[in-house]
PQR file of N, CA, C, O and H, with PARSE charges and radii, in Angstrom:
ATOM      1  N   MET A   1       4.797  21.971  -0.657 -0.4000 1.5000
ATOM      2  CA  MET A   1       3.130  21.644  -0.659 -0.0000 2.0000
ATOM      3  C   MET A   1       3.487  20.225  -0.959  0.5500 1.7000
ATOM      4  O   MET A   1       4.520  19.707  -1.383 -0.5500 1.4000
ATOM      5  N   GLU A   2       2.156  19.686  -0.561 -0.4000 1.5000
ATOM      6  CA  GLU A   2       2.033  17.925  -0.844 -0.0000 2.0000
ATOM      7  C   GLU A   2       1.181  18.161  -2.291  0.5500 1.7000
ATOM      8  O   GLU A   2       0.617  19.086  -2.876 -0.5500 1.4000
ATOM      9  H   GLU A   2       1.316  20.107  -0.216  0.4000 1.0000
ATOM     10  N   ASN A   3       1.470  16.640  -2.498 -0.4000 1.5000
ATOM     11  CA  ASN A   3       0.421  16.515  -4.007 -0.0000 2.0000
ATOM     12  C   ASN A   3      -0.633  16.124  -3.647  0.5500 1.7000
ATOM     13  O   ASN A   3      -0.742  15.474  -2.608 -0.5500 1.4000
ATOM     14  H   ASN A   3       1.927  15.888  -2.023  0.4000 1.0000
ATOM     15  N   ILE A   4      -1.977  16.519  -4.656 -0.4000 1.5000
ATOM     16  CA  ILE A   4      -3.427  16.216  -4.258 -0.0000 2.0000
ATOM     17  C   ILE A   4      -3.534  15.726  -5.107  0.5500 1.7000
ATOM     18  O   ILE A   4      -2.983  16.237  -6.082 -0.5500 1.4000
ATOM     19  H   ILE A   4      -1.888  17.047  -5.500  0.4000 1.0000
ATOM     20  N   VAL A   5      -4.436  14.191  -5.351 -0.4000 1.5000
ATOM     21  CA  VAL A   5      -5.152  13.745  -6.124 -0.0000 2.0000
ATOM     22  C   VAL A   5      -5.901  12.750  -5.842  0.5500 1.7000
ATOM     23  O   VAL A   5      -5.814  11.797  -5.068 -0.5500 1.4000
ATOM     24  H   VAL A   5      -4.884  13.776  -4.559  0.4000 1.0000
ATOM     25  N   ASN A   6      -6.724  13.148  -6.658 -0.4000 1.5000
ATOM     26  CA  ASN A   6      -8.565  13.053  -6.525 -0.0000 2.0000
ATOM     27  C   ASN A   6      -8.711  10.748  -6.657  0.5500 1.7000
ATOM     28  O   ASN A   6      -8.377  10.002  -7.577 -0.5500 1.4000
ATOM     29  H   ASN A   6      -6.795  13.922  -7.287  0.4000 1.0000
ATOM     30  N   LEU A   7      -9.375  10.414  -5.198 -0.4000 1.5000
ATOM     31  CA  LEU A   7      -9.337   8.709  -5.993 -0.0000 2.0000
ATOM     32  C   LEU A   7     -10.179   8.129  -7.360  0.5500 1.7000
ATOM     33  O   LEU A   7     -10.163   6.934  -7.654 -0.5500 1.4000
ATOM     34  H   LEU A   7      -9.646  11.021  -4.450  0.4000 1.0000
ATOM     35  N   LYS A   8     -10.794   8.984  -8.018 -0.4000 1.5000
ATOM     36  CA  LYS A   8     -11.288   8.217  -9.086 -0.0000 2.0000
ATOM     37  C   LYS A   8      -9.965   8.375 -10.099  0.5500 1.7000
ATOM     38  O   LYS A   8      -9.863   7.499 -10.958 -0.5500 1.4000
ATOM     39  H   LYS A   8     -10.807   9.955  -7.779  0.4000 1.0000
ATOM     40  N   GLU A   9      -8.953   9.414 -10.070 -0.4000 1.5000
ATOM     41  CA  GLU A   9      -7.328   9.443 -10.730 -0.0000 2.0000
ATOM     42  C   GLU A   9      -6.387   8.837 -10.562  0.5500 1.7000
ATOM     43  O   GLU A   9      -5.444   8.574 -11.308 -0.5500 1.4000
ATOM     44  H   GLU A   9      -9.036  10.125  -9.372  0.4000 1.0000
ATOM     45  N   LEU A  10      -6.760   8.405  -8.846 -0.4000 1.5000
ATOM     46  CA  LEU A  10      -6.023   7.194  -8.229 -0.0000 2.0000
ATOM     47  C   LEU A  10      -5.991   5.805  -8.573  0.5500 1.7000
ATOM     48  O   LEU A  10      -5.132   4.979  -8.880 -0.5500 1.4000
ATOM     49  H   LEU A  10      -7.526   8.619  -8.240  0.4000 1.0000
ATOM     50  N   ARG A  11      -7.629   5.852  -8.363 -0.4000 1.5000
ATOM     51  CA  ARG A  11      -7.850   4.385  -9.069 -0.0000 2.0000
ATOM     52  C   ARG A  11      -7.522   3.787 -10.680  0.5500 1.7000
ATOM     53  O   ARG A  11      -7.150   2.675 -11.056 -0.5500 1.4000
ATOM     54  H   ARG A  11      -8.327   6.523  -8.113  0.4000 1.0000
ATOM     55  N   GLU A  12      -7.850   5.107 -11.466 -0.4000 1.5000
ATOM     56  CA  GLU A  12      -7.604   4.703 -12.534 -0.0000 2.0000
ATOM     57  C   GLU A  12      -6.071   4.694 -13.146  0.5500 1.7000
ATOM     58  O   GLU A  12      -5.775   4.046 -14.150 -0.5500 1.4000
ATOM     59  H   GLU A  12      -8.152   6.010 -11.160  0.4000 1.0000
ATOM     60  N   ASN A  13      -5.040   5.586 -12.324 -0.4000 1.5000
ATOM     61  CA  ASN A  13      -3.721   4.881 -12.627 -0.0000 2.0000
ATOM     62  C   ASN A  13      -2.832   5.080 -11.868  0.5500 1.7000
ATOM     63  O   ASN A  13      -2.024   6.009 -11.872 -0.5500 1.4000
ATOM     64  H   ASN A  13      -5.280   6.113 -11.508  0.4000 1.0000
ATOM     65  N   MET A  14      -2.988   3.654 -10.713 -0.4000 1.5000
ATOM     66  CA  MET A  14      -2.801   3.727  -9.856 -0.0000 2.0000
ATOM     67  C   MET A  14      -1.559   3.224 -10.303  0.5500 1.7000
ATOM     68  O   MET A  14      -0.694   4.036  -9.975 -0.5500 1.4000
ATOM     69  H   MET A  14      -3.644   2.899 -10.710  0.4000 1.0000
ATOM     70  N   GLU A  15      -1.154   2.424 -10.797 -0.4000 1.5000
ATOM     71  CA  GLU A  15       0.582   1.801 -11.468 -0.0000 2.0000
ATOM     72  C   GLU A  15       1.033   3.171 -11.653  0.5500 1.7000
ATOM     73  O   GLU A  15       2.208   2.929 -11.376 -0.5500 1.4000
ATOM     74  H   GLU A  15      -1.856   1.763 -11.063  0.4000 1.0000
ATOM     75  N   ARG A  16       1.034   4.617 -11.941 -0.4000 1.5000
ATOM     76  CA  ARG A  16       1.410   5.297 -12.320 -0.0000 2.0000
ATOM     77  C   ARG A  16       2.240   5.989 -10.927  0.5500 1.7000
ATOM     78  O   ARG A  16       3.449   6.163 -10.770 -0.5500 1.4000
ATOM     79  H   ARG A  16       0.080   4.813 -12.166  0.4000 1.0000
ATOM     80  N   TYR A  17       0.897   6.353  -9.853 -0.4000 1.5000
ATOM     81  CA  TYR A  17       1.225   6.785  -8.824 -0.0000 2.0000
ATOM     82  C   TYR A  17       1.902   5.924  -7.744  0.5500 1.7000
ATOM     83  O   TYR A  17       2.378   6.290  -6.669 -0.5500 1.4000
ATOM     84  H   TYR A  17      -0.084   6.212  -9.980  0.4000 1.0000
ATOM     85  N   ALA A  18       1.815   4.384  -8.416 -0.4000 1.5000
ATOM     86  CA  ALA A  18       2.642   3.721  -7.795 -0.0000 2.0000
ATOM     87  C   ALA A  18       4.167   4.017  -7.870  0.5500 1.7000
ATOM     88  O   ALA A  18       4.909   4.392  -6.963 -0.5500 1.4000
ATOM     89  H   ALA A  18       1.429   4.086  -9.289  0.4000 1.0000
ATOM     90  N   GLN A  19       4.434   3.771  -9.096 -0.4000 1.5000
ATOM     91  CA  GLN A  19       5.878   4.568  -9.454 -0.0000 2.0000
ATOM     92  C   GLN A  19       6.585   5.989  -8.515  0.5500 1.7000
ATOM     93  O   GLN A  19       7.542   6.037  -7.742 -0.5500 1.4000
ATOM     94  H   GLN A  19       3.830   3.465  -9.833  0.4000 1.0000
ATOM     95  N   LYS A  20       6.119   6.499  -8.749 -0.4000 1.5000
ATOM     96  CA  LYS A  20       5.923   7.649  -8.292 -0.0000 2.0000
ATOM     97  C   LYS A  20       6.435   7.873  -6.789  0.5500 1.7000
ATOM     98  O   LYS A  20       7.567   8.268  -6.510 -0.5500 1.4000
ATOM     99  H   LYS A  20       5.342   6.460  -9.377  0.4000 1.0000
ATOM    100  N   VAL A  21       5.386   7.547  -5.824 -0.4000 1.5000
ATOM    101  CA  VAL A  21       5.502   6.798  -4.195 -0.0000 2.0000
ATOM    102  C   VAL A  21       6.883   6.329  -4.660  0.5500 1.7000
ATOM    103  O   VAL A  21       7.763   7.164  -4.872 -0.5500 1.4000
ATOM    104  H   VAL A  21       4.467   7.226  -6.051  0.4000 1.0000
ATOM    105  N   GLN A  22       7.102   4.999  -4.828 -0.4000 1.5000
ATOM    106  CA  GLN A  22       8.033   4.535  -4.913 -0.0000 2.0000
ATOM    107  C   GLN A  22       9.754   5.504  -5.032  0.5500 1.7000
ATOM    108  O   GLN A  22      10.892   5.359  -4.587 -0.5500 1.4000
ATOM    109  H   GLN A  22       6.387   4.321  -4.656  0.4000 1.0000
ATOM    110  N   LYS A  23       9.050   6.434  -5.868 -0.4000 1.5000
ATOM    111  CA  LYS A  23      10.494   7.299  -5.922 -0.0000 2.0000
ATOM    112  C   LYS A  23      10.442   8.562  -5.013  0.5500 1.7000
ATOM    113  O   LYS A  23      11.115   9.589  -5.104 -0.5500 1.4000
ATOM    114  H   LYS A  23       8.125   6.553  -6.229  0.4000 1.0000
ATOM    115  N   GLY A  24       9.074   8.093  -3.742 -0.4000 1.5000
ATOM    116  CA  GLY A  24       9.483   9.511  -2.556 -0.0000 2.0000
ATOM    117  C   GLY A  24       8.300  10.637  -2.532  0.5500 1.7000
ATOM    118  O   GLY A  24       8.097  11.443  -1.624 -0.5500 1.4000
ATOM    119  H   GLY A  24       8.528   7.258  -3.669  0.4000 1.0000
ATOM    120  N   ASP A  25       7.453  10.472  -3.942 -0.4000 1.5000
ATOM    121  CA  ASP A  25       6.590  11.289  -3.857 -0.0000 2.0000
ATOM    122  C   ASP A  25       5.567  10.805  -3.051  0.5500 1.7000
ATOM    123  O   ASP A  25       5.375   9.590  -2.998 -0.5500 1.4000
ATOM    124  H   ASP A  25       7.618   9.817  -4.679  0.4000 1.0000
ATOM    125  N   SER A  26       4.666  11.828  -2.214 -0.4000 1.5000
ATOM    126  CA  SER A  26       3.653  11.263  -1.261 -0.0000 2.0000
ATOM    127  C   SER A  26       2.191  11.900  -1.887  0.5500 1.7000
ATOM    128  O   SER A  26       2.510  12.668  -2.794 -0.5500 1.4000
ATOM    129  H   SER A  26       4.822  12.815  -2.257  0.4000 1.0000
ATOM    130  N   PHE A  27       0.989  11.867  -1.760 -0.4000 1.5000
ATOM    131  CA  PHE A  27      -0.136  12.051  -2.172 -0.0000 2.0000
ATOM    132  C   PHE A  27      -1.325  12.563  -0.851  0.5500 1.7000
ATOM    133  O   PHE A  27      -1.689  11.614  -0.156 -0.5500 1.4000
ATOM    134  H   PHE A  27       0.729  11.243  -1.023  0.4000 1.0000
ATOM    135  N   VAL A  28      -1.699  13.416  -0.617 -0.4000 1.5000
ATOM    136  CA  VAL A  28      -2.856  13.512  -0.254 -0.0000 2.0000
ATOM    137  C   VAL A  28      -4.101  13.084  -0.950  0.5500 1.7000
ATOM    138  O   VAL A  28      -4.484  14.040  -1.625 -0.5500 1.4000
ATOM    139  H   VAL A  28      -1.403  14.186  -1.181  0.4000 1.0000
ATOM    140  N   VAL A  29      -5.126  11.774  -1.119 -0.4000 1.5000
ATOM    141  CA  VAL A  29      -6.108  11.541  -1.925 -0.0000 2.0000
ATOM    142  C   VAL A  29      -7.320  12.236  -1.280  0.5500 1.7000
ATOM    143  O   VAL A  29      -7.362  12.428  -0.065 -0.5500 1.4000
ATOM    144  H   VAL A  29      -4.815  10.997  -0.572  0.4000 1.0000
ATOM    145  N   PHE A  30      -8.539  12.697  -2.316 -0.4000 1.5000
ATOM    146  CA  PHE A  30      -9.198  13.429  -1.755 -0.0000 2.0000
ATOM    147  C   PHE A  30     -10.063  12.724  -2.359  0.5500 1.7000
ATOM    148  O   PHE A  30      -9.787  11.718  -3.013 -0.5500 1.4000
ATOM    149  H   PHE A  30      -8.505  12.540  -3.303  0.4000 1.0000
ATOM    150  N   LYS A  31     -11.602  13.357  -2.134 -0.4000 1.5000
ATOM    151  CA  LYS A  31     -13.029  12.263  -2.702 -0.0000 2.0000
ATOM    152  C   LYS A  31     -14.057  13.264  -2.208  0.5500 1.7000
ATOM    153  O   LYS A  31     -14.273  13.489  -1.017 -0.5500 1.4000
ATOM    154  H   LYS A  31     -11.826  14.174  -1.602  0.4000 1.0000
ATOM    155  N   ARG A  32     -14.748  13.916  -3.360 -0.4000 1.5000
ATOM    156  CA  ARG A  32     -15.919  15.322  -2.961 -0.0000 2.0000
ATOM    157  C   ARG A  32     -15.140  16.364  -2.262  0.5500 1.7000
ATOM    158  O   ARG A  32     -15.547  16.708  -1.153 -0.5500 1.4000
ATOM    159  H   ARG A  32     -14.572  13.733  -4.327  0.4000 1.0000
ATOM    160  N   SER A  33     -14.018  16.949  -2.778 -0.4000 1.5000
ATOM    161  CA  SER A  33     -13.163  18.271  -2.269 -0.0000 2.0000
ATOM    162  C   SER A  33     -13.116  17.559  -0.362  0.5500 1.7000
ATOM    163  O   SER A  33     -13.614  18.203   0.562 -0.5500 1.4000
ATOM    164  H   SER A  33     -13.687  16.670  -3.679  0.4000 1.0000
ATOM    165  N   LYS A  34     -12.522  16.377  -0.188 -0.4000 1.5000
ATOM    166  CA  LYS A  34     -12.569  15.657   1.408 -0.0000 2.0000
ATOM    167  C   LYS A  34     -11.273  14.971   1.558  0.5500 1.7000
ATOM    168  O   LYS A  34     -11.145  13.904   0.958 -0.5500 1.4000
ATOM    169  H   LYS A  34     -12.118  15.854  -0.939  0.4000 1.0000
ATOM    170  N   PRO A  35     -10.518  15.315   2.102 -0.5600 1.5000
ATOM    171  CA  PRO A  35      -9.133  14.659   2.302  0.2800 2.0000
ATOM    172  C   PRO A  35      -9.449  13.380   2.867  0.5500 1.7000
ATOM    173  O   PRO A  35     -10.235  13.502   3.807 -0.5500 1.4000
ATOM    174  N   LEU A  36      -9.114  12.190   2.625 -0.4000 1.5000
ATOM    175  CA  LEU A  36      -9.817  10.575   2.981 -0.0000 2.0000
ATOM    176  C   LEU A  36      -8.055  10.022   3.351  0.5500 1.7000
ATOM    177  O   LEU A  36      -8.346   9.105   4.119 -0.5500 1.4000
ATOM    178  H   LEU A  36      -8.476  12.091   1.861  0.4000 1.0000
ATOM    179  N   PHE A  37      -6.788  10.007   3.302 -0.4000 1.5000
ATOM    180  CA  PHE A  37      -6.037   9.588   2.973 -0.0000 2.0000
ATOM    181  C   PHE A  37      -5.137  10.039   2.619  0.5500 1.7000
ATOM    182  O   PHE A  37      -5.180  10.892   1.733 -0.5500 1.4000
ATOM    183  H   PHE A  37      -6.552  10.752   2.678  0.4000 1.0000
ATOM    184  N   ARG A  38      -3.700   9.538   3.317 -0.4000 1.5000
ATOM    185  CA  ARG A  38      -2.378   9.932   2.370 -0.0000 2.0000
ATOM    186  C   ARG A  38      -1.518   8.769   2.090  0.5500 1.7000
ATOM    187  O   ARG A  38      -1.531   7.654   2.610 -0.5500 1.4000
ATOM    188  H   ARG A  38      -3.665   8.845   4.037  0.4000 1.0000
ATOM    189  N   ILE A  39      -0.831   9.216   1.239 -0.4000 1.5000
ATOM    190  CA  ILE A  39       0.042   7.999   0.125 -0.0000 2.0000
ATOM    191  C   ILE A  39       1.328   8.270   0.114  0.5500 1.7000
ATOM    192  O   ILE A  39       1.614   9.226  -0.607 -0.5500 1.4000
ATOM    193  H   ILE A  39      -0.821  10.122   0.817  0.4000 1.0000
ATOM    194  N   ALA A  40       2.728   7.460   0.988 -0.4000 1.5000
ATOM    195  CA  ALA A  40       4.048   8.000   0.816 -0.0000 2.0000
ATOM    196  C   ALA A  40       4.916   6.901   0.584  0.5500 1.7000
ATOM    197  O   ALA A  40       4.600   5.760   0.919 -0.5500 1.4000
ATOM    198  H   ALA A  40       2.495   6.684   1.574  0.4000 1.0000
ATOM    199  N   PRO A  41       5.600   7.077   0.232 -0.5600 1.5000
ATOM    200  CA  PRO A  41       6.570   6.089   0.599  0.2800 2.0000
ATOM    201  C   PRO A  41       7.050   5.169   2.444  0.5500 1.7000
ATOM    202  O   PRO A  41       6.853   5.696   3.539 -0.5500 1.4000
ATOM    203  N   ILE A  42       7.565   4.010   2.254 -0.4000 1.5000
ATOM    204  CA  ILE A  42       7.848   3.646   3.655 -0.0000 2.0000
ATOM    205  C   ILE A  42       9.094   3.834   3.889  0.5500 1.7000
ATOM    206  O   ILE A  42       9.802   3.703   2.891 -0.5500 1.4000
ATOM    207  H   ILE A  42       7.725   3.582   1.365  0.4000 1.0000
ATOM    208  N   GLU A  43       9.682   4.124   4.952 -0.4000 1.5000
ATOM    209  CA  GLU A  43      10.483   4.332   5.205 -0.0000 2.0000
ATOM    210  C   GLU A  43      11.859   3.191   5.736  0.5500 1.7000
ATOM    211  O   GLU A  43      11.763   2.194   6.451 -0.5500 1.4000
ATOM    212  H   GLU A  43       9.107   4.231   5.763  0.4000 1.0000
ATOM    213  N   ILE A  44      12.844   3.661   5.216 -0.4000 1.5000
ATOM    214  CA  ILE A  44      13.500   2.044   4.928 -0.0000 2.0000
ATOM    215  C   ILE A  44      14.021   1.488   6.469  0.5500 1.7000
ATOM    216  O   ILE A  44      14.421   2.127   7.442 -0.5500 1.4000
ATOM    217  H   ILE A  44      12.923   4.471   4.635  0.4000 1.0000
ATOM    218  N   GLY A  45      13.929   0.749   6.362 -0.4000 1.5000
ATOM    219  CA  GLY A  45      14.280   0.279   8.335 -0.0000 2.0000
ATOM    220  C   GLY A  45      12.885  -0.205   9.230  0.5500 1.7000
ATOM    221  O   GLY A  45      12.848  -1.258   9.866 -0.5500 1.4000
ATOM    222  H   GLY A  45      13.604   0.230   5.571  0.4000 1.0000
ATOM    223  N   VAL A  46      12.110   0.466   9.175 -0.4000 1.5000
ATOM    224  CA  VAL A  46      10.939   0.838   9.557 -0.0000 2.0000
ATOM    225  C   VAL A  46      10.067  -0.907  10.092  0.5500 1.7000
ATOM    226  O   VAL A  46       9.787  -1.341  11.209 -0.5500 1.4000
ATOM    227  H   VAL A  46      12.139   1.322   8.659  0.4000 1.0000
ATOM    228  N   TRP A  47       9.860  -1.541   8.592 -0.4000 1.5000
ATOM    229  CA  TRP A  47       9.266  -2.404   8.526 -0.0000 2.0000
ATOM    230  C   TRP A  47      10.209  -3.630   8.731  0.5500 1.7000
ATOM    231  O   TRP A  47      10.902  -3.895   7.749 -0.5500 1.4000
ATOM    232  H   TRP A  47      10.088  -1.189   7.684  0.4000 1.0000
ATOM    233  N   GLU A  48      10.396  -4.598  10.067 -0.4000 1.5000
ATOM    234  CA  GLU A  48      10.840  -5.715  10.556 -0.0000 2.0000
ATOM    235  C   GLU A  48      10.083  -7.032   9.784  0.5500 1.7000
ATOM    236  O   GLU A  48       8.862  -7.021   9.936 -0.5500 1.4000
ATOM    237  H   GLU A  48       9.833  -4.382  10.865  0.4000 1.0000
ATOM    238  N   GLU A  49      10.693  -8.319   8.867 -0.4000 1.5000
ATOM    239  CA  GLU A  49      10.105  -9.069   8.213 -0.0000 2.0000
ATOM    240  C   GLU A  49       9.915 -10.617   9.870  0.5500 1.7000
ATOM    241  O   GLU A  49      10.914 -11.184  10.313 -0.5500 1.4000
ATOM    242  H   GLU A  49      11.685  -8.328   8.743  0.4000 1.0000
ATOM    243  N   LEU A  50       8.436 -10.915  10.409 -0.4000 1.5000
ATOM    244  CA  LEU A  50       8.478 -11.594  11.063 -0.0000 2.0000
ATOM    245  C   LEU A  50       8.464 -13.284  10.817  0.5500 1.7000
ATOM    246  O   LEU A  50       8.888 -14.290  11.385 -0.5500 1.4000
ATOM    247  H   LEU A  50       7.624 -10.455  10.049  0.4000 1.0000
ATOM    248  N   ILE A  51       7.593 -12.877   9.430 -0.4000 1.5000
ATOM    249  CA  ILE A  51       7.434 -14.767   9.125 -0.0000 2.0000
ATOM    250  C   ILE A  51       7.100 -14.255   7.160  0.5500 1.7000
ATOM    251  O   ILE A  51       6.636 -13.191   6.751 -0.5500 1.4000
ATOM    252  H   ILE A  51       7.249 -12.060   8.968  0.4000 1.0000
ATOM    253  N   ASP A  52       7.473 -15.262   6.486 -0.4000 1.5000
ATOM    254  CA  ASP A  52       7.437 -15.397   5.012 -0.0000 2.0000
ATOM    255  C   ASP A  52       6.400 -16.359   4.750  0.5500 1.7000
ATOM    256  O   ASP A  52       6.845 -17.507   4.733 -0.5500 1.4000
ATOM    257  H   ASP A  52       7.850 -16.126   6.818  0.4000 1.0000
ATOM    258  N   PHE A  53       4.990 -16.256   4.510 -0.4000 1.5000
ATOM    259  CA  PHE A  53       4.241 -17.368   4.223 -0.0000 2.0000
ATOM    260  C   PHE A  53       4.792 -18.288   3.333  0.5500 1.7000
ATOM    261  O   PHE A  53       4.719 -19.517   3.346 -0.5500 1.4000
ATOM    262  H   PHE A  53       4.629 -15.323   4.523  0.4000 1.0000
ATOM    263  N   THR A  54       5.450 -17.406   2.424 -0.4000 1.5000
ATOM    264  CA  THR A  54       5.838 -17.981   0.862 -0.0000 2.0000
ATOM    265  C   THR A  54       6.804 -18.672   1.002  0.5500 1.7000
ATOM    266  O   THR A  54       7.588 -18.892   0.078 -0.5500 1.4000
ATOM    267  H   THR A  54       5.509 -16.407   2.413  0.4000 1.0000
ATOM    268  N   LYS A  55       6.945 -19.195   2.303 -0.4000 1.5000
ATOM    269  CA  LYS A  55       8.814 -19.672   1.825 -0.0000 2.0000
ATOM    270  C   LYS A  55       8.141 -21.089   2.888  0.5500 1.7000
ATOM    271  O   LYS A  55       8.774 -22.134   3.038 -0.5500 1.4000
ATOM    272  H   LYS A  55       6.308 -19.017   3.053  0.4000 1.0000
ATOM    273  N   ILE A  56       6.728 -20.816   3.548 -0.4000 1.5000
ATOM    274  CA  ILE A  56       6.135 -22.142   4.265 -0.0000 2.0000
ATOM    275  C   ILE A  56       5.610 -23.088   3.334  0.5500 1.7000
ATOM    276  O   ILE A  56       5.610 -24.319   3.323 -0.5500 1.4000
ATOM    277  H   ILE A  56       6.213 -19.967   3.426  0.4000 1.0000
ATOM    278  N   ARG A  57       5.129 -22.154   2.497 -0.4000 1.5000
ATOM    279  CA  ARG A  57       4.049 -22.869   1.351 -0.0000 2.0000
ATOM    280  C   ARG A  57       4.248 -21.943  -0.306  0.5500 1.7000
ATOM    281  O   ARG A  57       4.019 -20.736  -0.376 -0.5500 1.4000
ATOM    282  H   ARG A  57       5.129 -21.154   2.506  0.4000 1.0000
ATOM    283  N   LYS A  58       4.577 -22.547  -1.184 -0.4000 1.5000
ATOM    284  CA  LYS A  58       4.509 -21.502  -2.506 -0.0000 2.0000
ATOM    285  C   LYS A  58       2.931 -20.859  -2.593  0.5500 1.7000
ATOM    286  O   LYS A  58       1.842 -21.241  -2.165 -0.5500 1.4000
ATOM    287  H   LYS A  58       4.764 -23.528  -1.127  0.4000 1.0000
ATOM    288  N   GLY A  59       3.347 -19.793  -3.301 -0.4000 1.5000
ATOM    289  CA  GLY A  59       1.640 -19.123  -3.063 -0.0000 2.0000
ATOM    290  C   GLY A  59       0.955 -18.192  -1.294  0.5500 1.7000
ATOM    291  O   GLY A  59       0.020 -17.411  -1.116 -0.5500 1.4000
ATOM    292  H   GLY A  59       4.231 -19.483  -3.649  0.4000 1.0000
ATOM    293  N   GLY A  60       2.125 -18.882  -0.198 -0.4000 1.5000
ATOM    294  CA  GLY A  60       1.177 -18.030   0.594 -0.0000 2.0000
ATOM    295  C   GLY A  60       0.881 -19.428   1.711  0.5500 1.7000
ATOM    296  O   GLY A  60       1.198 -20.617   1.681 -0.5500 1.4000
ATOM    297  H   GLY A  60       2.885 -19.516  -0.343  0.4000 1.0000
ATOM    298  N   VAL A  61       0.273 -18.744   2.463 -0.4000 1.5000
ATOM    299  CA  VAL A  61      -0.976 -19.846   3.074 -0.0000 2.0000
ATOM    300  C   VAL A  61      -2.112 -19.136   3.714  0.5500 1.7000
ATOM    301  O   VAL A  61      -1.965 -18.160   4.449 -0.5500 1.4000
ATOM    302  H   VAL A  61       0.016 -17.778   2.488  0.4000 1.0000
ATOM    303  N   ASP A  62      -3.274 -19.680   3.396 -0.4000 1.5000
ATOM    304  CA  ASP A  62      -4.480 -19.829   3.010 -0.0000 2.0000
ATOM    305  C   ASP A  62      -5.056 -19.142   4.975  0.5500 1.7000
ATOM    306  O   ASP A  62      -4.975 -19.692   6.073 -0.5500 1.4000
ATOM    307  H   ASP A  62      -3.394 -20.473   2.799  0.4000 1.0000
ATOM    308  N   LEU A  63      -5.641 -17.629   4.498 -0.4000 1.5000
ATOM    309  CA  LEU A  63      -5.943 -16.836   5.969 -0.0000 2.0000
ATOM    310  C   LEU A  63      -6.640 -18.388   6.752  0.5500 1.7000
ATOM    311  O   LEU A  63      -6.021 -18.813   7.727 -0.5500 1.4000
ATOM    312  H   LEU A  63      -5.706 -17.183   3.606  0.4000 1.0000
ATOM    313  N   LYS A  64      -7.602 -18.979   6.395 -0.4000 1.5000
ATOM    314  CA  LYS A  64      -8.896 -19.758   7.282 -0.0000 2.0000
ATOM    315  C   LYS A  64      -7.828 -20.619   8.197  0.5500 1.7000
ATOM    316  O   LYS A  64      -7.812 -20.615   9.428 -0.5500 1.4000
ATOM    317  H   LYS A  64      -8.105 -18.634   5.603  0.4000 1.0000
ATOM    318  N   GLU A  65      -6.707 -21.550   7.111 -0.4000 1.5000
ATOM    319  CA  GLU A  65      -6.175 -22.498   7.802 -0.0000 2.0000
ATOM    320  C   GLU A  65      -5.087 -22.193   8.881  0.5500 1.7000
ATOM    321  O   GLU A  65      -4.782 -22.927   9.821 -0.5500 1.4000
ATOM    322  H   GLU A  65      -6.720 -21.553   6.111  0.4000 1.0000
ATOM    323  N   LEU A  66      -4.464 -20.748   8.512 -0.4000 1.5000
ATOM    324  CA  LEU A  66      -3.616 -20.238   9.194 -0.0000 2.0000
ATOM    325  C   LEU A  66      -4.190 -19.639  10.431  0.5500 1.7000
ATOM    326  O   LEU A  66      -3.322 -19.352  11.255 -0.5500 1.4000
ATOM    327  H   LEU A  66      -4.712 -20.152   7.748  0.4000 1.0000
ATOM    328  N   LEU A  67      -5.611 -19.329  10.848 -0.4000 1.5000
ATOM    329  CA  LEU A  67      -6.226 -18.653  12.028 -0.0000 2.0000
ATOM    330  C   LEU A  67      -6.535 -19.989  12.039  0.5500 1.7000
ATOM    331  O   LEU A  67      -7.069 -19.751  10.955 -0.5500 1.4000
ATOM    332  H   LEU A  67      -6.316 -19.563  10.179  0.4000 1.0000
ATOM    333  N   GLN A  68      -6.711 -21.089  12.193 -0.4000 1.5000
ATOM    334  CA  GLN A  68      -7.346 -22.273  12.303 -0.0000 2.0000
ATOM    335  C   GLN A  68      -6.314 -23.297  13.525  0.5500 1.7000
ATOM    336  O   GLN A  68      -6.589 -23.991  14.504 -0.5500 1.4000
ATOM    337  H   GLN A  68      -6.277 -21.282  13.073  0.4000 1.0000
ATOM    338  N   ARG A  69      -5.314 -22.991  12.957 -0.4000 1.5000
ATOM    339  CA  ARG A  69      -3.735 -23.251  13.429 -0.0000 2.0000
ATOM    340  C   ARG A  69      -3.473 -21.895  14.811  0.5500 1.7000
ATOM    341  O   ARG A  69      -2.533 -22.038  15.593 -0.5500 1.4000
ATOM    342  H   ARG A  69      -5.090 -22.427  12.161  0.4000 1.0000
ATOM    343  N   LEU A  70      -4.167 -20.998  14.894 -0.4000 1.5000
ATOM    344  CA  LEU A  70      -3.834 -20.087  16.046 -0.0000 2.0000
ATOM    345  C   LEU A  70      -4.585 -20.501  17.607  0.5500 1.7000
ATOM    346  O   LEU A  70      -4.365 -19.808  18.601 -0.5500 1.4000
ATOM    347  H   LEU A  70      -4.930 -20.883  14.259  0.4000 1.0000
TER
END
């Protein structure tokens, strides 16, 4: 059975739920008795780093500046 959490509860306790997801738990988030979305841990190896903007400039690159260069 998948864990269920109310959106308000998630907002008020985000750090606690983030830790649970990091440990492998997943949750279906509800608002007014209707499911909104699911939060779950990512699968290792699914994400591929294409570019780390913090390596270009400390703190990252401003989005507007990046879009202007495209």
